[in-house]
PAKOL-302553 format. One record per residue: x, y, z of N, C-alpha, C, O, CB in turn; residue in one letter. Coordinates in pm, whole numbers, plus 50000, padded with zeros to 5 digits. Glycine has a CB too. Example, Ala and Ser with C-alpha at 12.3 -4.5 7.8 and 13.67 -1.06 7.14 Angstrom:
% PAKOL-302553
513194943150780512304955050780513204967050780514244966850846511314955350905a 512854977550708513674989450714512905000350787513415011450804514084994050572s 
% end
This chain:
% PAKOL-302553
096663713064871097133717764999096513709965113097163707465214096843732465014m 095253705965097094593698965205094803683865192095253677265286093103702265207l 094463678165071094523664165052095923658565052096153647765107093853660764927a 096893665664991098223660564979099083664865098099763656565157098833665264849e 099063677665133100023682765238099373682465374100103684065472100483697365206a 098083680365390097393680265517097493694365583097643695165704097993669065610r 097423704965507097513718065563096153722365621095573732165575098003727765457d 095653715165720094393717965782094323711965921095183703965957093253712965696f 093333715465997093103709766126091583708466143090813715566078093743718566239v 091163699366231089763698366272089713697866424090713694566488089063685866209t 088573700966481088473700566630087073701666676086183705166600089273711466693g 086883698466804085613699766876085803709666992086853710067057085123685766927l 084763717467015084783728167117083413728267185082393725267124085123742367053y 083443731967315082173731967385081353744367348081763752567266082403731367537d 080163745367412079223756167372079813770167395079453779767326077893754767451a 080703771167492081343784167521082563786867436083173797367448081733784867666a 082943777267348084083779167262085343773467314086393775467254084273793067236g 085303766167426086553760467486086973748267409086143739967372086353756767637r 088293746967383088803735967311088613722767384088993721667501090223738167282m 088033712767320087913699667378088983689867324089623682567400086533694167352l 089163689967194090203681267132090343685966985089463692766932089803665367140e 091483682166922091713686266788092713677166723093473670366791092173700566783q 092723676966588093763670166519095053678166532095023689766571093383667866372t 096193671966498097483678366531098273681266406099473683466416098303669466625e 097663681466289098483683166169099253695966165100453696066138097623682466049y 098553707166194099183720166185098863727566315097853734566322098693728066059i 099713726166420099373732066544099183747066546098363752266622100373728666636p 099953754266461099803769066466098403772666411097913783566440100973776366381v 097773764266335096353766666297095423762866406094483770066439095983758966173l 095713750666465094793744966563094533753466683093393755066727095303732066608a 095653759166738095503766866865094953780566842094743788066937096843768066936f 094713784266716094113796866688092633795866647092003805766610094893803766582a 092103783566654090643781566624089793787366737088773793666711090303766166604v 090193785266861089373789466975089113804666976087963808866993090063785467104e 090153813066959089853827866954088913831466849088073840166870091083835866933p 089003825166731088043828266624086643823966663085673831066634088453821466492a 086503812366727085183807866764084573816966877083363819466876085253793066810l 085393821666970084893830867067084383843967002083393849667047085973833767167r 085053848566898084623860266822083283857566754082413866266751085683864266718d 083123845666701081853841766644080743841766743079653846766715081953828566584l 081003836166862079953835266964079593849367010078413852067030080423826467084i 080553858467029080253872167067079423878766959078533886566991081543879967092r 079683875966832078963882366720077533877766714076633886166705079643879366588t 077263864866718075953859366692075133856266820073913854466812076103847066610f 075763855566936075013853367057074113841067045074563830267008074203865567090g 072833842867075071853831567069071313829066930070543819666911070683834167163d 071703836966833071193835266698071973824266626072563826566521071273848366620d 071963812266685072683800766629071663789066630070963787266730074023797266714v 071573781266522070553771466508071103758466455072183758466395069453776466419h 070413747166475070873734866418070983735766267070083741266205069973723666456p 072013730666206072193731366063072883743966015073133745365895070893730265997g 073193752866103073953764766059075393761566028075953752066082073893775666165d 076003769765941077453768865913077983783465904077333792165846077743760665776v 079123785665961079723798765963081173798065910081853787965927079683804666105f 081613809065847083003810565804083703821565879083043830765927083073813265656l 085003820965892085793831165962087253830265916087823819465904085703829366118h 087843842065890089283842265863089923855365907091113857365884089553839965714n 089163864565970089693878265999090853877366098090713872566210088553887566058d 092023882266049093223881266131093173890566253093923888566349094453884466045v 092323900466252092213909666367091043905566456090683912966548092023924366319f 090463894266431089373889266516089623874366551088673866766569087993891166444r 090863870466559091143856966603091693847466492091833835466515089893851266660g 091993852766375092503844066269093963843566263094653851266330091993848166139g 094493834066179095943832266159096413841266045097073851466068096303817266128n 096073837465927096333845465805095083843865719094313834365737097683840765725q 094883853365625093583853365553093313840365481092163835965472093533864765452l 094373834065429094163821865353093703810265442093223800165389095443817965281a 093823811265575093413800765666091953803065705091673810065802094333800465792d 091053797165632089633799365652089083788265741089323776365717088873799865515v 088323792265846087773782865939086263781365918085553791265903088093787266082c 085793768865917084423765765908083953761066043084613752766106084153755465801v 082833766266090082233762866220080823757266199080063762366116082193775366314f 080473746866275079133741266271078703738966418079413732166493079103727666185r 077553744666460077083742466600076503728266613075973722866516075983753166642p 076603722466729076103709166758075083710066873075393714866982077293699466794i 073873705366847072823706266942072453692466999072613682266932071633712866880f 071953692267122071393679867182070373684267286070563693667364072543670667247a 069263676767282068163679567376067723694267366067383700467466068593676367520e 067733699567242067233713267217068183724567260067783736167264065923715167287g 069413721267292070343731667336071693730467270072133719467237070503731167486r 072363741567251073743741367197074683735367295074773739967409074223755367160l 075423724767253076333717967347077763718167299078673715767379075903703567369v 078003720967171079353719867120079473726166982078473730166921079793705267115a 080663726966935080933731866798081953722166730082873716866793081513747066801w 081723720266603082723713166522083393723866433082733733166385082043701266434a 084693722366413085433731966334086403725066240086913714366271086183741366424a 086653731266124087603726166030088283738465964087603746965906086903716765923a 089593739365974090303751065926091393746365830092193737665864090893759466044k 091403752165711092373748365610092953760065537092333770665528091753739165512g 094143758165485094853767965407094293767565265094443757465197096393765265409h 093633778165220092983778765092094023782964983094953790565009091783788765099q 093813777664861094693780864752094673795764714095613800664652094333772564633a 093633802664750093543816864717092463822764805091523815864843093233819064564d 092583835364837091513842264912091413856364861091043865464935091783842265068i 091743858564729091643871564674092893879964699094003874764709090463878364729g 092683892864708093823901964727094463905764599093933903364491094833895964816g 095663911864614096283917864496096943907464407097063909564286097293928164538a 097373896164465098043885464385097453872164415096853870464521099553884964413v 097573862664328097033849164347097943841164436099153843564443096853842064213g 097333831164508098083822164589098233825264732098773817064806099333820964536g 097753837064777097633839364919098863846164982098743851365093097383826464987g 100013846264918101243852864979101583865164892101763863964771102533842664986y 101663876464954101983888364887103053896464959102743905465037100773896264870n 104333893264932105423899965006105443915264991106073922165071106753894464958p 104773920364893104753934564867103593941664942103423953864929104643936864718g 102833934165017101643939865086102103949265193103093946865262100733928765148a 101343960165207101543969765316100293971665397100303979265494102003983065262t 099213964865360097973965565440097173952865411097373946465308097133978565406e 096293949265499095643936565501094813934465371094713923265321094753935465625v 094223945365318093333943365199094113939165076093513933764983092563956165167w 095393941265073096203936764963096523921664973097043915764879097493944764958q 096203915565088096463901265107095253892365079095393880265060096933898765247e 094073898265078092903889865053091643894965113091593905965168093143876365102g 090613886665102089273890465153089203887265300089433875965343088143883065077l 088863898065380088623895965524087193890765541086233896465490088843909465607r 087093879865614085793874065644085553873765794085973864265860085683859965586i 084903883765848084493883165987083483871666001083053865965901083883896966035p 083093868366122082113856966132080923859166043080223869166057081623855166277p 080673849865952079533851565860078843838265843079513827965831080003857065721v 077543838065843076753825965819076583823165675076143831765598075423826965882r 076923811165636076783807465491075673796465473075233793865361078173802265434v 075263790265582074193781065579073333783765704073813784365817074723766365574v 071983785365675071053787465787070103776165793069333773665701070293800565775r 070163768765909069273757265936069233748065818068163743465778067863761965969e 070423744965761070563735365658070373740665518070523733065423069633724765681g 070053753565500069823759465365070983768765333071283778065407068443767265358r 071623766065221072723774065176072263788165148071283790165077073363767965054r 072983798365203072693812265171073493815965051074623820765063073003821665290l 072923813664930073643814364808074203828164780075253829164716072783810064698k 073553838764823074093852064795075403854264872076353860064820073053862964831d 075453849464999076663851465079077803842365024078953846565013076373848265232v 077433829964990078383820764936079003825664808080223825064790077753807764914w 078143830664719078593835664588079503848264605080473850264532077333839064497d 079153856264702079983868564725081383864764761082323870864710079403877564837l 081553854864849082883850764890083623844564770084763848464741082803840765008i 083003835364703083703828364589083983837764475084923835464399082843816564536l 083163848564460083483858364353084783865164375085313871164281082413868764341a 085333864564491086553871864525087813862864532088873867264577086373878764657n 087663850164485088823841464476089043836964334088133837864252088653829464566v 090203832364304090633830064164090423815364117090283812763998092123833864149r 090423806264209090503792164170089353784264221088973785364337091773786164218y 088773775864128087593767964174087813758264291086873754464361087093760064060p 089103754264310089403744564413089043750264553088813742764647090903740664406v 089003763964563088643769164697087223764864736086993760764849088753784764699v 086283765864643084943761164676084913746564714084193742564805084023763564561a 085693738664643085663724264674086283721564815085803713064889086433716164564e 087353728864849087963726764980087083731565089087013725165195089293733664989d 086383742465070085423747265170084263737265188083763735265298084883761265129l 083853731265077082793720965089083313708865171082603703365255082323716164945e 084563705165143085193694165221085253697765371085003689165456086633691265168a 085563709965403085633713965542084233714065608084083710865726086283727765554a 083243717665531081873717165584081443702565605080753699265701080883724365487m 081873694165514081583679665534082263673765655081703665165723081993671665413g 083483678365681084223673365798083503677165927083503669666024085673678965800a 082873689365927082143693766047080913684966068080523682266181081713708666034c 080293680565956079153671465970079603658066032078933652566120078483669065830v 080723653165986081283640866044081543642566193081253633566271082603636865972v 082103654166233082313656866371081023657466451080963652466563083053669466386g 080013663566395078703664066462078103650466481077583647366588077743672566383e 078173641966377077653628866392078393620166495077803612766573077683622166262r 079763621766490080543614566589080213617966731080063609166816081953616866567g 080113631566759079753635666894078353631466924078053628567040079923650666912l 077463630966828076093626366849076083611666900075263608066984075293627666716g 076983603666848077023589466894077493589367039076963581967122077983580466802r 078513597667071078953598067210077853602567302077663596667409080153607167225i 077133612667265076003617367350074933606967359074293605867463075393630367296l 074703599367255073723588767263074103578167361073233572367426073533582767130g 075383575467375075833564767471075903570367615075543563567710077263559167428r 076363582767628076643588067762075463596067821075273596567942077883596967757m 074703602267734073733611867783074363625067802075563625667827073113607367909g 073603636267793074143649567790074773653067925075863658767930073053659667752l 074073649668036074593653668166075973647568194076883654268244073623649668276d 076103634468160077383627768185078503633268092079673634068129077223612468165r 078083636867970079073642467879079583656067933080793658467936078453644067735f 078673664967975079133677668023080003676268152080983683568171077923686568049l 079623667068235080453664868355081823659068315082833662268378079733655368456a 081863650868214083123645168168084033655968110085243655468128082873634368064a 083433665668042084203676767984084893684368095086093687268086083283686367901v 084163687668199084813694968308085853686768378086913691968416083803699468407e 085573674168396086573665368460087863664168376088973663968430085963651268482a 087703663568245088833662668152089663675168163090883674268174088363660668006l 089053686868161089783699468166090503700768303091653705068308088803711468143m 089843697168410090423698268540091623688968549092653692868604089373695068648d 091523676768498092643667268500093813672868415094973671668455092183653268447a 093503678568304094553683868216095273695468284096503696568276093953688468080t 094513703868349095103714668422096073709868533097153715468552094013723268480e 095653699668604096553694068703097843688668642098933690268697095853683168779r 097703682268530098923677068466099833688468421101053687768435098553667968345r 099233698968366100113710368324100793717168444101973720668438099273721068247m 100023718768551100663724868669101813716068720102853721268762099633726968782r 101643703168716102743693868758103943695568666105093695368711102243678868756a 103673697068537104773698668442105513711668467106743711968457104243698068298a 104803722768499105493735468525106323734168651107423739768656104493747168539i 105833726968754106593725868874107943718768855108853720168937105793718668976r 108053711468748109363704768722110473714468676111633710468662109173693968616a 110103726968653111083736968616111303746368737110363749768808110603744868488f 112573750468758112873759368874112253772768858112143777768746114343761168893p 111833778868969111303792568966112363802168918113553800268940110793796769106d 111903812468851112853822668807112283830168684111203827068633114243815968772g 113043839768642112723847868519113853845168420115023847568447112593863868550v 113453840168304114453836568200114163843768074113023843668028114473821568173y 115143849968015114973858467893115573851067773116583843967782115663872767912a 114913853167662115403847767536115053857267423114133865367434114823833767510g 115833856167311115573864867197116033857567073116903848867078116303878567212e 115413861366958115853855466832115513865866720114483872666725115143841066806a 116403866766620116053874666500115033868266413114983856066403117253877066419p 114203876166350113153870366265113773864466138113563852666106112093880966229v 114503872366069115153867465941116533873665933116663885865927114293871465810c 117553865665933118893870765920119053877865783118753872065679119913859265936a 119523890465786119763897165661118613904965610118783912565514120153887565562g 117423903665667116263911265623116043922265723115943919565842115013902465608i 115963934865676115843946365765114653954365719114403955965600117123955065766e 113933959365817112873968865792113003980265890113433977866003111493962265802e 112673992265855112834003865937114314004965982114564010266090111874003266058r 115264000265906116654002565931117293993866035118463995966065116834015965969g 116573983666093117173975666193116573961366184115433959766142116973982066332s 117333951566222116773937666220115573936466316115453943666415117883927166261p 114733927466282113503924766363113823913866469114433903666438112293920066268l 113413916166585113673906766698112393903066772111493911266788114683912966798w 112343890566816111343886366911112093883867041113053876067048110543873566861i 111603890767143112203889767277111133885667378110003890667377112853903367318r 111523876367467110553871467565111213870367703112423868667717109973857667521c 110333871567803110733869467941109803859068001108603861768013110713882868023q 110283847668038109483836468094109613837068247110723836368301109983822368037v 108523838268314108593838268463107823825868513106643823968481107963852068526e 108493817768588107943805768647107813807668800108783810368870108843793568613i 106563806168847106313806968994105523794669036104313793869012105533820169033r 106173785669095105483773969139104883765769026105613760068945104423777769234g 103543765169020102863757868912102183766968810101243762868742101833748568971d 102683779568800102163789268704103233795268624104383795768667101413800068773e 102903799768506103923804468411103363816868341102183817168303104323793068306l 104203826868324103793839168252104923842268153106103841368185103533851468353e 104513846068031105503850367927105143864067882104023866767839105543840567805i 106153872867892105973886867847106933888867726107943881867712106283897467967r 106593898467640107313900567516107823914967506107783921167400106423897167397y 108313920067621108853933767621110153933967536110983924967544109123938867769e 110283944367459111443946067370111293939667228112173940767143112653940167439g 110173933267208109913927667070109723939766974109163950067010108573917967068t 110213937966850110203948466754108753953266722107813945266719110903943866628s 108603966166698107293971766658106863965966524107693961466444107363987366651p 105543966266500105033961066372105703968566256106083980166267103473962366363q 105823961666147106493966766030105513972565927104323969865937107323955865967t 105953980165831105103985065724104843974365616104023976465527105733997365662p 105553962865623105393952265529104583940665581103753942565669106703947765486g 104803928465530103993917165571104663908665675104163897865706103653908965453f 105783912965732106493905865836105883908665973106563913466064107973909665835l 104593905565987103883908066107102993895366134102713887366046103043921366095n 102583894266260101653883466299100483889866371100673899766442102363872566390a 099273884566356098173888366442098363880866577099053870666586096773884966374p 097743886266678097943880666813097533866066828098173858666903097173888766913e 096483861866758096023847766769097093838666716097323828066774094683845366690a 097783842166605098843833966551100033832966647100663822566661099293839566418a 100313844166713101443843966809101203835966933102063828566981101793857766849s 099983837466986099543829267102099613814367068100053806067147098093833067146v 099133811266943099163797366896100623792266886100913780966925098463796266758s 101513800666835102903797066821103553794066959104263784066977103663808366751a 103263803167057103753800867186103183788267253103903781167323103473812467266a 101923785667230101273773767286101963760767232102283751767310099743773967250t 102163759967101102743747167053104193745767099104663734567120102683746366896l 104903756567116106293755667165106303751667312107143743767355107023769267146t 105383756967387105323753567533105003738467549105543731667636104203762467608l 104113733667464103763719367474104973710567447105173700467515102623715867376l 105773714367349107003706667319107933706467444108533696167474107763713067196m 108053717667514108963718767623108393713067752109083705767824109343733067643i 107153716167783106583712767914105953698567918106213690568008105533723267953l 105113695967818104243683967831103833679467694102693681867655102993686867918a 104703672867618104363668967484103213659567471102573658967366105493663067423p 102923651767577101873641467566100583645467639099733636967663102393628167623d 100433658167673099223662467748098073663667651098273667667536099463676067822i 096793660267697095653662667614095483677267569095783686567643094443658267686p 095013678767448094873692567397093443697667423092533695867341095203693167243h 093273703967535092003710467570092293723067652093423725367693091063700867649n 091273730967675091423743867740092153742267878092863751367920090013750467759k 091993731167945092603729968077094083731368077094653735368178092253717168136g 094733728267964096213729367967096713743667969097863746068005096793722467846m 095863753467933096263766867930095913774968057096313786468069095663773067814l 095173768968150094763776268267095933781868350095813792968402093923767568351r 097063774468365098123779968445099073789268372100083793668428098883769168504p 098743792268246099703799268155099083813068114097933813868071100023790268024i 099853823368128099453836668083100473842067983101683841168003099313846268202r 099953847667874100773853767770100433868467758099263872067744100583846567635l 101433876967764101223891567753101963896167629103173897867629101723899567882r 101193897967524101783901767394101453916667370100273919867358101223892667276v 102423925767362102133939767352101533943067214102133939667112103393947867377p 100343949667209099833953467080100763963467007101493971167069098463959367096p 100713963066878101563971366794102963966166771103813973266717101653984566853g 103203953366812104463947166783104283937466667103173935266618105023940066907t 105403931866624105313921866513104543909266557104173901166472106763917766466i 104293907466685103573895866733102123899066760101353889866789104213890466858l 101693911566752100303915766770100023928566690099723938966748099993917866921a 100133927666566100003939366476098613945166483097623937866490100343935566331a 098563957966480097283965066479096863966566332097693967066242097383979266551r 095513967266311095003969966172095483983966128095653992966210093403969166166p 095693985365998095353975965892096633968065842096783965565722094693983865773p 097503964165936098773957965898098573945865811097583938665823099553954066021a 099563943665720099653930665649100243920765745101123924165824100533931665518a 099753908265739100193897865834100453884865765100413874365829099153895665942t 100713884965636100883872965560102043863465610102013851365586101113876965418g 103003869165675104123861465724103913857165868104833852165931105393869365710f 102763859065919102493856866063102743843066112103423841266213101113860066093g 102213833166044102413819366088103863815966086104323808466173101653809566001n 104613821265991106053817965975106903824066080108033819366100106553822265841t 106443834266149107203839766262107353829466375108133831566467106503852366316l 106623818466367106683808366470108133803366487108533800366599105733796666436t 108943802266378110303797266386111113806266481111763801266574110953796666243g 111083819066460111863828466544111273828666685112003828666784111853842866483a 109953828766692109213828766822109673816866909110003818267027107633827866798h 109693804966842110083792866917111533793766958111863789467068109843780066833a 112393798866877113813799966910114013808867034114833805867120114613805566789d 113243819967040113363828967161112943821167280113623821767382112483842167148a 111843813767275111353806467391112383795367426112703793667543109913800367363l 112893788067327113873777867354115083783467435115563777367530114333771867221f 115533795167392116723801167456116383805567598117253805267686117253813467374r 115163809467623114783812667761114753799967844115403799267948113403819867766a 114023790167801113823777767880115123770167891115273762567986112743768667816f 116063771667803117383765167812118103768667940118843760367994118263769167694f 117903780567990118513784868115117903777468236118553775868339118353800068130q 116683773168222115993766468337116173751268328116503744768427114443769968338a 115963745568207116103731368187116703728268050115963725367956114753724568203r 117983728768037118623726667904118293712967841118383711267719120153727967917p 117913703267927117593690067876116233689267810115883678967754117673680067986d 115423700167815114053699767766113793707667640112653709067596113153704467870r 114873713067581114683721467463115573715867347116603709367366115053736767496v 115083718967228115893714967109116683727067058116363738367094114973709066993t 117693724666975118273734866899117263739866793116183734066776119573729866836a 117623750466724116663756066631116223746566519117003738066477117233768266571g 115013748066474114463740366356114823748066232115363759166234112863738266365w 114473741166121114633747565989113623758965980112583758766046114433737165871n 113943768965898113043780565882112313779565747112593770865664113843794165890r 111403788565731110463788665616111293790565484112123799665473109353800365632m 111033781865387111453783865249110363778565165110373766965123112813777165217l 109373787665141108173783565060108293789164922108803800264903106833788465125a 107853781764824107803785964684106373784864639105813773864638108753777264593v 105743795864603104393795764549104453797064394105053806564344103543807364612v 103863788264322103833788164177102383790564133101463784064183104393774764120l 102193799464043100853801463989100963804163840101883810863794100113813164062a 100003798863765100023800463621098833793563557097793791563621101323795163564g 098993789963431097983782763355098543770463292099633770663235097393791363250r 097803759563301098283746663259097903743863113096713741763087097733735863351d 098853743663015098473741462878097943727562855097283725162754099613743962789p 098213718062945097723704262930096253703462957095593693862917098453694763021r 095723713863027094323713963067093603725763009092723731563074094203714063218k 093963729762884093253740362815093473753962876092633762862864091803737462812g 094613755762944094893768763004094223770963140094093782363184094453779462910g 093793759963208093163761463337094163766963436095343763363433092593748263385a 093683775863525094603782063622094983771963733094203763263769093943794763685p 096173773463784096613765163896097413773363991097943783763952097433753163849y 097523769064118098393774864210098913763364297098173753864324097703785964291v 100143764264341100753753764420101803759064513102643767164473101353743264332d 101763754764638102863757264728103743745264730103283734164758102383760764867i 105053747164699105943735464690106313731064832107333735164887107233738764607l 105443722464888105633717865025106833709665042107353708865153104493710365070f 107323703364937108583695964945109723704464999110573699565072108963690464809n 109713716864964110763726165004110653730065150111573736465204110713738464917a 109563726565216109353730165354109843719665452109693721165573107913732765378l 110463708565399110753697065479112143696065529112753685465514110453685365406k 112693706365587113963706065651113923698365783112913691965813114433720065673g 114963698765862115113691265982114793699266106114683711466103116463685965990g 114663691866218114533698266349115813698066424116733690566389113473691566431s 115923706166527117143706366604117263694466695116273688366733117223718666683g 118513691266730118753680166826118463685066967118333697066991120233674866816a 118353675567063118263678767202119003667867283119433657767227116773680067245m 119153670167412119913660567486119283646967476118103645067509120053664667628e 120083637467431119613623567423118953619967293118523608467277118663620867532g 118843629267197118033626767076118573634766959118793646866970116543630467101c 118793628066848119093635166725117893642866677116763639966718119563625466617d 118113652666592116983659666532116333650866425116943641566372117433673266469g 115083653966396114343646466296114663651266158114763663366134112873647366320y 114833641866064115043645765924113623647565860112653641165901115903634465844d 113543656765759112353657665676111093660365759110013655865720112183644965596h 111193667365867110013669765954109253682265918108043683165941110443670566100i 109943691965863109243704265822109343714965928110123714066023107773701265792g 108523725365908108573737065994108043734066136107203725266155107763748465931l 108543741366231108063739266367106613743166385105963737266471108923746866463i 106063752666312104683756066325103753744666280102573744366313104403768466246n 104333735066204103543723166163103903711166253103153701466260103813719566011c 105053711966320105463701466417105413687466359105013677966426104573701966539a 105833686266231105843673166167104513669066104104423658466043106243662766265g 103483677366118102163673866063102053675365914101273668165851101133682066126g 102793684665854102633687565711103423677565636104483673265680103073701965675i 102913673865521103553663365435104103669565309103573679565259102543652165397l 105173663565256105633666865123104683660765022104113650165045107073662065100a 104513667864907103673662764804104213649764742105423648064727103483673264699q 103323640964708103733629364628104203634364493103483642364432102563619064611d 105383630264440105863635764315104883634264200104703643564121107143629364280p 104243622564190103343620364078102133629564088101653634763987102913605864073e 101633631564207100473640264223100863654864195100063662364139099873638964367m 102073658864232102553672064199102563674164051102073684464002103923674264256f 103103664663977103233666063831101933664763761101783669363648104173656163775e 100953658163828099613657863765098853670663785097993674163705098803646363820a 099173677863894098483690363926098983702463854098223711563821098573692864070a 100303702563828100943714463767101773709763644102163698063638101873722063874v 102033718663549102813714463432104293714763449104993719163358102473722663318p 104813710363564106233711063592106703697163641105903688563676106533722163699h 108013695363641108593682763680109413684363808110203693663821109463677063568r 109203675063902110033674264021111223665463986111063653363972109223668764144l 112433671363971113563663963924114503660164037115373651664017114283671863821v 114363665964154115263662364263114603666064394114103677164412116643669464248r 114603656664486114143659164623114913649564712114583637664716112573657364638h 115913654064780116813645464858117443652864971117383665164976117883639664771e 118063645465064118713651665174119913659765128120613655665035119123641365274y 120163671365192121313679165164122483674965254122393676065376121003693765181a 123573670165196124663665765272125313676965349125363688465304125623659065184t 125833673365472126563683065549125743693365617126283703665657127513689565467g 124453691365632123563701465692123053698065828122303705865887122403703765605t 123423686465881122813681866008123393688966128122723690866229122983666866025a 124663692766117125333698666236125953687966323125233679666378124343706766319g 127253687966335127943677566410127693679466562127413690366611129473677766377r 127823668366632127743668566777127413655066826127203645966746126733678466827g 127363653566956126993640667015125623636266963125403624466934126983641567169r 124713645866952123383643466888123293653466776123323665566799122153645066991w 123183648566654123163656866539121763663166514120753657966562123603648866419r 121713673866442120443679766402119843672466282120493663966222120623694666369g 118603675766248117963670266132118573676366007118993687866005116453672566136g 118583668165902119193672365775118233681165693117023679565701119603660065693r 118793690165616118053697865525117743690165395118183678765377118803710465496g 117013696265310116643689765184116993699065067117073711265081115133686065184v 117173692764953117363699764823116193695764735115933683864716118773696064753v 115523705064685114393702664593114583710864467114833722864473113033706364661t 114453704264351114643710964222113463707664134113053696164124115993706764154r 112913717664069111833714863971112273720863839113053730363834110423720864017i 111743715063733111943720363597110583725363543109613717863537112563709163501r 110533737963506109333743463453108993737463317109833736563228109463758263443f 107723733263302107313727563175106373737163102105863733762995106633714063196g 106153748763156105253758663092105593772563152106293773463253103683754863116a 105103782963089105293796263144104603797363279103503792163299104763806863048e 105263804363372104723806463504104353821363522105183830163500105733801963610v 103133823963561102703837463581103353843963704103643855963704101213837763593d 103573836063807104063841463935104813830764009104373819364021102903846964022r 105993834964061106793826864155107103835364275107663846264259108113821664089v 106773831164393107093838164518107903828864601108303832464711105833842864594v 
% end
């Protein structure tokens, strides 16, 4: 999931938890790192030391979904906390009722996995083995430990890289540069908003055509209000949270809105806290976009598709030249079982090849083929066929563009894909 599909993000944040910069592989993960870090800072206060490492995945305290575990490492200079390095990745398993992290039958969060509020797993460079073992005792696959170790290593790389910058600039110049960067980014975002006419624009989109809960389809509804160089989005009329897993935590929804706004307003703007200063999001608690505990939220990241469609339809009324038609929606297949080639060793795999549909066209531009889900914005990769077949006892026999799926027009949409696998062994679970 991490090495092949790049289902992870890394980033740097200042001492207060404000985003400085981040990788762009999976935007819906990236823009939800900051709320988790703020939760960590509130929890531990000044009890943070050089060499510490923390984990976090709690969906009701700033997380995306339980399988998306974030690793945080504080960065010190001149005896003071100056920044944080973070690495967040989709883990192969995080416990819960079923293996692989997705449980469509879940009705509460505990059926989806282990909730990890901010917890220290390394203190001043020394592994807290009891805490570490407690977490790993609740997951099914050894690869989770390896991927968490890789994330911890990535944070060390970030710490060293920032250390080199501090060595060249000095702490005072660095801190001044951070403020200047955020101020400059804010000015750019305000200018981008001013390019849209003032007004209130409404949009809506169904979550899943044909899927009903509580007797009616689920809808995401938004009202976008633009006033000069500021923007507010409200979600009045969005469906209430469901008894199943078709819910999102607030952090995932704010992240989904952020990545969509960047596509529309300012695709090339630096990714730091300054870009969000002119923007306010008002997400009503108790809706499918901000579910209250103990709701299941396993489908939360995937609601980004419908969320983006609602925003596109609102912004289309203001600037039709700046929005795309709808992107492909989620079609994930999770395979779990035991590999007879490896003595019955357990495996789990998300068939990322099946996630690589096309994006919608926009004025002056065809849609992208094989780009994947909008919540990944082109960052997620399809597995290499040989690596897929080495990892699981199955064959990838077909992966190609689906003819007739682009949508005709002056500018066509991105094409869908057809993926077919042949099982080479018994499968314990397919979702």
